[in-house]
N, C-alpha and C positions, 0 to 999 in steps of 0.2 A: 178442792179449794176453788173458789170463783176465779176464773181466768183474769178478770179485770180488777181483782182486789188490790187496794192500796191502803197504806197506813199513813195518816197525817195528823198533825197537831190541830186540835179543834180550837177555834177562836171565837165562836159564837156564844150565845146565851146558854148557860147550863140548864135553864128551865126546859129548853127544847129536848134535852137528853134525859130528863127526869124519869120517863118510863123505862129507859134502859137501866138507870141507876137503881130503880125500884126492884128490878129483877134480882139484884144482889144485896138489897138492904130491906129488912122487914120492919124497921123502925123509922117512921116519918120524922121523929124528933132527931134521931141520930143523923139521918140524911141531911136535914136542914143545917146541922152543925158543921158539915164538911163539904157539901156539894160544890162550893165555890173555891175550895182549896186546890193548890197545886196546878198541875197541867193535865190535860186530857188528850189521849190519843184516840182516834176513831178509825174504824175499819169501814171503808167505803166500797160499795159494789153497785153497779148499775145506777150510779148517782145517788144512792141512799146510804145512810149510816146504818150499819147492821151490827156494830159492836163498838165497845169503848173500853178504855183502861185509864183510870185516874192515878197519877203518880204524884205523891206528895213528899214533903220532907219528913224526917223521923226524929228530929231533935239533935242528930249527929250529922255534920256535913258529909261524912263518908257513907251515910246510909240514906236510902229512899224507901218509901212504902207504897205498895200497890193498895190503894185505899178502897177502890171499887172497880169491879170489872164485870162485864156481862156481854153476851152475844145473843141476838134475837133467837128465841126458841126454835124458830123454823130454820135457822141457819147454823145451828150447833152441830158439832161432829164433822165440820168441814175444814178444820185446821185454822180457823180464824183466830181462836184464842191463842194458839201457839204463835201465830204471827204477831199478835199484839204484845205478847210477852217478850218476844225477841226484839221488837221495836223499842220496848221499855228498857231492856238490857242495853241496847245500843245507845240509847239516849243517856242512860245513867253512866255508861262507860266513858262517853265523851265529856262528862263532867267530873271525872275522877271519883265517882261513887264506887265503893268496894263491895257493898252488900245491899241487896234488895230484900225487904221484909214484906210479908203478906200474912194476914190473919183470916181465918175462916172458922166456921162452926165445926166443933168436933163431931156433930151429928151429920154433917154434910159429907158423906162418903165420896160422892162424885167429885167435889172440889178437892178433897185431900188427894184423891188419885190423880186428878189433872195436874195439880201443882207439883207433885212429886215426879210426874213424868216430864215436867219442864225443868227439872234439876233442883227444885227446892227440897230442903230437908227440915224436919221438925226441930224446933228451937225450944219451945216451952208451951205450957198449957195454963190458960187463965181461967180459973174455975168461976162458975156463976157470973159470967160476963154478960149474959143475955137475960135481963130481968125486967119486970114491969117498970122499975125505976128509970131505966134507959129506953123505955118505949116498946119493949118486946112483950107481946101478950103471953100470959102463962099457958102452959100446955101445948105450945106450938111444936109440931113434929116435922122432922125432915127425915125422909127414908125410914119412917117408923120410930125414930129416936127423938127424944125430947131435946129441944134447943136449950142448952144450958151453958156449956163451956166453949171457950174460944181457943183455937190452936194457932200458935205463931210458927211460921216457917221462914227460912231465909235461903238465899242463893248468893254465892260469891259472884261478883261482877268482874272484878279485876283480880288476876293472880300474879304472883311475883315470879319473875324470871331471873335466875342467878347468872350473872356474867362472870366468866372466868377471870382469874388474875385479881388485880386490885381495883377493878372497875365496879361501879355502883350497880346494885340491883335495880330492876325496873318492873313496873306492873303493866300488864297488857290485858285486853279484854279476854274473859274466860273463853269466849268462842274462838279465839285464835289458836287454840291448841288443846290436845287431850290433857286432862289434869285430874288430880285426885287430892283429897285432903282439904285443908282450909286455905284461905287466901295468903297466909304468911308461911305455910308449910306445904306448898303445892309442888307437885312434879309436873312440869310443863314441857310439852313437845311443841316447839315452834316450827311451823312449816316454812319452806324457803320464801314464799310470797310475803311473809311477815317480817323478814329481815330488814327491809327498807323502813318499815314502821319503827322497829327497834332502833335503827340508826338515827331516825329523826328524834326519837325520845332521848337518845344518848347525847346528841348534839345540843338539844335544848337544855340538858342538865350539865353540859360542860365536859363530857367524856365521850368515848367512842364505844360502839357496839359492833365489833366485827363479826361476820358470819362464822 
């Protein structure tokens, strides 16, 4: 990973990032329809943008979607994508988002492997999502597989911590502990350094969260 890598919110013209967006989007018409949506995080190294992640709404205030994400081909395999994902999770967690969604082509084995390594799980398959009607040329192959179906994946951002007694449950960022299951049936191990955060949450909600 580049020693000087930093992740920040991009505030410039999206047109300047279009070459990066095009690495992850084969339909110019589709890209035109969403390129200005949501927020964009960029990975910067040596004063240059080498990757990006677009985070948009998903119709539910408790959900967000990774709409487009790419890293320059010459900089792939250096952990930059993982840093972008973690920055998106942190941003979503700060806004009480519980689930991040992402969609990718069923034919793109590399993307499916990458997202599952980042904690995403398969949610559903949207058949025949990539067609000429939406700007995708027929017969397009990825890894020797025809581009046809879209796979949706999701990752829990906040998980519920049960407080003993009659105190109210709270949700904390998934990265704050080991967990398994869904966001409302998770087993969470909260480390000591996170007790203070729980106490702040409890005070805000009018109760206490003792260690």
